[in-house]
N, C-alpha and C positions, 0 to 999 in steps of 0.2 A: 722639743729641745731637750737635750740631756745636759745636766749640769753636775759637776763633781768638784768637790773640794777636798784637799787632803794635806797632811803634814805630819809632824811628830808631836806626841803628847797624848793625854787622854782624849778620846774621841768625843766630839760633840757634833750634833747634826748641823748641816748646812745644805744649801740648794745650788743648783745651777742648771782635750780630749787630749814612740809608741814603742829594738829588742835588746837585749843585753842581760848579763847576769845582774840581779838586783840584790842589794844588801840593805838591811834596815839602817836608818840613820843612827848616829852615835848613841842617842838615848831615847827611850820612850817609844811607844807604838806610833803608827801613823794614823792619820785620820783623813777621810775623804768624804765629800758629800757629792751626790750625783742624782741626776734625773734619769732613770732607766726606763726604757720602753717595755721592759719585760716584767714590770711590777703591776700592782693593782690598777685596774682600769679606772679612769676618771669618769664621773657622771657626765651624761650628755649636757652640752651647752644649750640653754634655752634660746630659741629663736625669737627675735623681736619682729613680729609681723609688721609693726609700724615702720620698720626700717626699709621695707620694700616700697618704693614710691610707685604711684602709678610710675911712792917709791919702793916701799916694801912690796908694792904690787907691780913693780916694773916687769917682772917675769911674766906675770899674768897678762899685763897689758900688751907685752910683745906677742904673746900667744894669741890674745884676742885680735890684735891687728892682722894676724895671718888669716883669720877667718872673717874679719869684718871688712867689707869693701869700702874704700873711699870713693868720693864722687868723681870717678874717672869714667872714661868712655865705656868701660865694661859694665858700668852700673847705670849710666844715664843715656846711653845710646839706644833708646827704646825702639823696638820694632813696631811697625804699623801693619795691622791686619784688618782687612775689611773696614777700614776707616776708624779703627780703634787702636789705641796705644797700649802696649804691654811691657811688662818688666823685662830688663835685659840681663840682670844678674841671675844666674841659674835659669836661663831662658827656657820657657816651657813647663816649669815646675808648677805654675799656677795658671788656671784657665781664665781668670778674670782680668780685665784691662786695668790700667792705672792712670787713665787720662782724667781731665778735669771733671767730666761728667760722672765718672766713677768715684772720684774723690768726694764730690758733692753727695753721691748716694751713700758712701760709707759714713759720712757725717750724719746723715739721716738715719742710717741703720743703727747708729749708736743710741738713738732715741728708742728704736724698737727693742733693742736689747735691754735697756734699763727698764722699760715697761714690762717686759717679760719677767724680769727679776724683781718685780714689785716696786718699781720706781727706785731701784737701788743700783749702785755700781757693782756690787758683789753681794753674796749671801753668806760667805764663810764668816764664822764668828771671830774675826781677827780683832786684836786690840792694838791701839796706836803705839803703846809702849813696847810691843813685841815686833813691830814691823819696821825694818831698817833697809832691807834689800828686796826689791820687787821686780818681777819679770813679767812683761806683757808680750805674749807670743802672737805674732801676726798683728802687729799694732796698727797697720793701715795708716790712716791719717793722724793717729796718735791721740784721739780725743779721750779714750778711756785712760791712757797713761797720764795725760794732762790733768784730767779731773781728779784722778787718784792722787797725783802729786800735790794738787792744791789742798786736798783734804788731809794729807799726811805730809806736811812740810819737812818733817825730820827724816823721811824715808827717801832713798834713792831709787828711782823708777827707771828700769831699762826696757825700752820698747824695741823689738826687733822685727824686721820685715824685709822682704826681697826688693821692695821699691822705696826709693828715696822721695817719698811724697809727704813727709811730715813737715809741720811749720817750723819756722826759725824762732818764733816767739814763745816757745815752751818755757815753763818755769825752770829755774836753775837746777832743781833736783830731778830733772828728766834728762835722760840720755837716749837718743835714738841711734840705732846701729843697723846697718845693712848686713843682713846675715841670713843664713838658711838654718832653721831650727833642726833640720835633719842632718846637718854636718856635726862632727864631733863637738861636744860641749866643752867650753873652757872650764877651768877649775874655779868655779864661783858658786856660792850657795845663796839661797834666797829664803826669805821668810814668807813670801806669798808669790805664787805663780798663777797668772791669769791666762786661760787658754779658751777662747771663744770662737766659734764659727770657722773651723779649719777644714770643714768638709771639702772633699775634692782636692785637697792640697798636700796630704800626707800619704807617703807610700808605706811607711812602717809605723802604724799607730802603737803597737805594743812597745816599741823602742822609745817612742816619744814619751809615753806615759811613764815608762821606766826611768828615763832621764829626768823627768820632773821629780819623781820620787827620790832618786839618788842625789839630786841637787837642792833638796829642801833642808833647811836647818831644823834642829830639834824644835818642836812646837810650831813648825811651819805649816802652811796650808797651800793646797793647789785646788783650783776651781776650773771645771770643764763645762762647757755648754755647747751642745751639738744637736742637729736635727736627727730625729729618731725614726722617721718613716715617711711614707708618701702622703699626699693629700688624701683626706677622707671626709666623710660626713656622718653625723649621728642619725640623720633622718633619711638617708639614702638618696639625697638630692644630687650628690656628686657621683657621676658614673664614668665608666670607661669610654663612653661615647663623647664625653666633653673634650674639646680641643685642649683645655688646660691639662687634663689627665694625660692625653697623648704626648703633649709637650714635656711634662715633667718626667714621664716614664722614659722617653727618648733621651732626655738630658741625663738622667741618672744612669741609664745603660751606657751612654757615651763616656761619662766620667769613669764608670767601672772598667771600661775597656782600656783605660790608661793606667790601670793598676792602683787607682786611688778610690777610697771609699766615699760614696756620696751620702751615706746615712750612718755615720759612725756612732751616733747616739745609742743605737740598739746594742752595741758591743762594749760600751764603756764600762759597764759593771765588771765584766770579766777581765778587762785590761787593768783596771785599777786594783782589783783584788790580786791578780797575778803579779803585779808590780810590788806588792807588799803593803799597800795602804790598808788601814784598819778603820773600824768605826765609820763605815761608809754610809752616807745618807744619800738617797736618790729621790729626786722629785721630777715628776712629769708635768708639763704645762701645755695645754692646748692653745695654739696660736691661730686665731681665726683669720680668714682671708676675706676681709670686708666688714661692714658695719652691721651684719645680721644678728649678732648676739644681743639679747635683751640686757644683760648685765653691763653697766656703764664701763667698768674696767676692761672687760673683754671687747666691748664695742670700740673703745679708743685704741686698744691693742690691734684690733682688726683693721681699723682705718690706717694706722701707722704701717702695719705689715703690707696691706694692699698697695699703699702709695709707694713703699719701698720696692715692691715687686714690679709694679708698672714702670717705675723709673729705671729699674735694672734689667728688664727683660732682655734687651740686646746684649748687655754685659754678661749675663748668665749664660747666654746661648751661643753667640757667634763662634767662638773658638772651638767649642765642642761640636756643634752641628757642621760647621764648614771645614775646620781643620782636622777633626777626628772622624766624623761620620760621612763626610764627603758631600753634604748638601751644598748647593750653590747659595750665595748670599740672597739671591732673589727668592729661591725656594724657602729659605729660612725666614725671610721677612714676611712672606705670605702666611706662613704658619703663625708667626708672632702676631700678625694682624688679627687672626682669628682668636688667638688667646686674649689679646688686649680687648677685643670687642666683648668677649665673654666675661672677662674680669670687671669690666665697667658696667655690666648689666647686673644690678643688684638682685634680680630675680633668677639668675642663672643657677646658683647652688649655694648651700650653706657649708662651705668647706673649711677645714683647718688642717694643720699638721702639728705634730707633737715634738717638743724638745725635752 
């Protein structure tokens, strides 16, 4: 995963994703923290052998409404493909479904993300007194925005997404908006911008990162977290012969053919530097696939990650394999059956990916 945070003021480290001309915020340097895949290699994870079993704002609001879809047929008239429901607003911009199964998976993925971040919602060194306006890009079911709003009751949290799948019971300081982050941004600035897991969704990453920079207040922060590479293993147990390798490579190639980046984490360092951020901190984290690590922290992370992947295999795959690459649903499901069988066998491999 790649994580970046940034804002204006003196730079401090943090952990954790695009074109347009950029100018520095009104005062002070910018700061960003990031996990970059091009930095020092992490030590191998030790395998646990025992794990192998046998009104003043009226103008802005008017402008916002022109970019924010209300719950009309253009937003909630969801198309159905191969038995899964997908977003209607800016149809085709995102390859994942938005049905109940996917909503449940997104809620679970929130647990995976917080575990990756060290059981935290964020790693940027933000202070409550300085956080008033917050943006959550690709908010999904809104759990991150809701949790953040509960912790920062004086802050107003804006969660944007292409799908209207957020709950109605959110705290009063949360506002969910149906919008496309790649549309022109409204004239609003933020103290903290959260951008996690947008792989395969963004056509112009440099512009997105630039917009984040230009819409940060002085002393603000932005945090990015993205996948940085393909699955691999330290002990050579994960090979090109595995069904899981063939699946992920085909998926990434299919996403790339749509003009979207499947592994933006490897490029985040350049994007945030070119946008104007300074005092950038990068951190890489190995995310195991399964309970093979000996370290309890990584073992739990691996369990959460594996469960999330098994629950989301069809969601990750169907639109790309069937809609982009031309596989039939039957062919796709046969491939996924092999992957699922492999993933459930704890003796298959000791794999991970990096963020």
